[in-house]
Structures are given as structure tokens and as C-alpha cells.
C-alpha positions in Angstrom: 0.0 0.0 0.0 1.4 3.4 -0.9 1.2 6.1 1.7 0.9 9.7 0.6 1.6 13.0 2.3 0.9 16.6 1.7 3.9 18.2 -0.1 4.1 20.8 2.7 4.7 18.0 5.3 7.9 17.0 3.5 9.3 20.5 4.1 8.5 20.8 7.8 11.6 21.9 9.6 13.5 22.5 6.4 15.1 25.9 5.6 13.3 28.6 3.8 16.1 28.4 1.1 15.2 24.7 0.5 11.5 25.5 0.1 12.3 28.4 -2.3 14.6 26.1 -4.3 11.9 23.4 -4.6 9.3 26.0 -5.6 11.6 27.3 -8.3 12.2 23.8 -9.8 8.5 23.0 -9.5 7.5 26.3 -11.3 10.0 25.6 -14.1 9.0 22.0 -14.8 5.2 22.4 -14.4 5.3 24.5 -17.5 5.8 21.3 -19.4 2.5 19.5 -20.0 1.2 16.9 -19.3 2.7 16.9 -15.9 1.4 16.1 -12.4 2.9 15.9 -9.0 2.2 14.3 -5.7 4.0 13.4 -2.4 5.0 10.0 -1.2 6.5 9.2 2.2 9.8 11.0 1.6 9.6 12.5 -1.9 7.7 14.6 -4.4 7.1 12.6 -7.5 6.4 14.3 -10.9 4.7 12.2 -13.6 3.7 12.7 -17.2 3.1 9.2 -18.8 5.2 7.8 -15.9 7.3 9.0 -13.0 10.1 11.1 -14.4 11.3 13.3 -11.6 11.7 12.5 -7.9 12.7 15.3 -5.5 13.7 14.2 -2.0 14.3 16.9 0.7 17.4 16.0 2.6 19.0 17.7 5.6 20.6 20.6 3.8 19.8 20.0 0.1 17.4 18.5 -2.4 18.2 15.2 -4.1 16.8 15.7 -7.6 16.5 12.4 -9.5 15.5 11.9 -13.1 15.8 9.1 -15.6 17.3 8.9 -19.1 18.1 6.2 -21.6 21.9 6.6 -21.3 24.4 8.0 -18.9 24.7 11.8 -19.1 28.0 13.4 -18.6 27.6 16.6 -16.6 29.4 18.1 -13.6 26.0 18.7 -12.1 25.3 15.0 -11.8 26.5 13.7 -8.4 25.4 10.1 -8.7 24.2 7.6 -11.3 22.3 4.4 -10.8 21.9 1.8 -13.5 18.6 0.1 -14.1 17.6 -2.2 -17.0 17.2 0.1 -20.1 17.7 3.4 -18.2 19.9 5.4 -15.8 18.9 7.4 -12.8 20.8 10.7 -12.5 21.0 12.5 -9.2 21.6 16.2 -8.8 22.1 17.9 -5.4 20.6 21.4 -5.2 20.8 23.6 -2.1 20.1 27.0 -3.4 17.9 28.8 -5.9 21.1 30.2 -7.4 22.0 26.6 -8.5 19.0 26.3 -10.8 20.7 27.1 -14.0 19.7 26.7 -17.7 21.9 23.6 -17.7 20.1 22.1 -14.8 16.7 22.8 -16.4 17.9 21.3 -19.7 18.9 18.1 -17.9 15.4 17.9 -16.3 13.8 18.5 -19.7 15.8 15.5 -21.1 14.3 13.4 -18.3 10.8 14.7 -19.0 11.1 14.0 -22.8 12.5 10.5 -22.1 9.5 9.6 -20.0 7.1 10.9 -22.6 8.8 9.0 -25.4 9.4 5.6 -23.6 
């Protein structure tokens, strides 16, 4: 059984900067349609045809995970996980100032991958 939370509950006790950083990412990616979001126990999950972006508030930063068909080489990617037929790419974002065009372009690649697969 899947347990859901209100998105606001995930940010209780987190810094204002983390909340602003999440809001900025959410504002950018929700321009792409179709797109929906919901909260699970520890994460905010964005879906179009399938889950394509998972944002987990950590102690001091957001873990921003998206999927793509191949490994992406970027200094913004902090960790990669291999799955059958796809790769999970993790970004760590702690400030609104870190939300650059390159970061948004990476997320768009994940969005498009989910739409096309």
C-alpha cells in the first residue's frame, strides 16, 4: 500500500532556502504538460506518462533524480544508478542560485525521455 503525504509536510523543519529552491524547480517543470505531482512518504514525484522526476528533501539540500536512456556526462550529476534500459541521474541542489539553464535542460531531457518511452 502506498502512503501519501501533503507536499508541505515533506518540508516541515527545512530551511526557507530549500523551500524556495523546490518552488523554483516546480515552477519551471510544471510549464511542461502533461505533468502532475504528488507526495509520497519521503519525496515529491512528478509524472507525465510515468514517474520522471523525484525530489527528496534531505537535511541541507534537495536530491533531484530523473531518468534517461543513457548516462549523461555533466558536472551537475552527483550520482548515477543503472537500471535495466535506463539510468537514474541524481543532482544535489541547495540554493535557488544553483538552478541554471543547464540544470533545467537536464530535467527536460528526463521529461522527454519519460514521454517517449
